[in-house]
N, C-alpha and C positions, 0 to 999 in steps of 0.2 A: 427054158427051165435056167436059174437065175448060176450063176458064175463063183464057183466053192474060193473066198477067198486065204491062199496062199496066210497061216503066221510070219509076224515077221518074229527072228528070234531076237536072243539081248545082242547077241552079236553085230546082226544088221543090226542091228533097231542101233549100234551104236555109231554107224558107218552111216549114218543113216543123214542126210545134210542139212537139213530142220531141225534134228534132232541140235546136233553139230554146232548150229547158228543164236540155237537154243539161247544153249551151256550158255557157251563165248560171250550173249547177250544180257544172263545173267552173270558173268565173273565181270564183264566192265559194271554195271551194274554198279555191282557188290566196292568194288575195286576203289571206282570212282564219283558217289554217290555223294558228299561237299562241293566237291565241285558241280557240276553238273545243279546242280541244286542249288550256288553262288552263282552260277552263273544269269538261273533265268530269273534268279531276286537281283540284281542288276539290272536285267533286260526289264524286267516290268518298268523297276525304279524308275530308269531309263523314260523309259515312256506316260508315267502318271508323270516326272520331271516335265515331258516337255510340254505334255499336252495343259498343265495346270501353266506354264511359263508361255505358253498362246494366250487358253483362256487371259488370262489378263493382262497380257499386252492388246486384244482386243477390247475388252472390256474399256479399259483407259482408253482406248482415241474415240469410247461410242458415249464417256464420259466428261472427251474432251470437246466431240460436238455436243450435246450437253449444255455444255456449258459456253462456251460459243454464242449457240440456239437462241437458251437464257440473253447471250448480253446482245447483246442482237433487238431484240421486240423489245428490254430494257432501257437501248437507248448508252449502251453503255458505251465506251469504248473495251 
């Protein structure tokens, strides 16, 4: 036979650690949502900026190499 589960009363539910933690997380997010969103936005801007900088640096190196090869093939100094 299956064991019958006891229902939690409202008083017991209020002292449940998971419910307390969830309430604290929701309260923190409601109070600090602007800081959280701005931090995530700044991190994304830094990541995209860094990837753009690294990509442009690599493209510049490739363009310089191509120019040197073209100069060598055309007997230019």
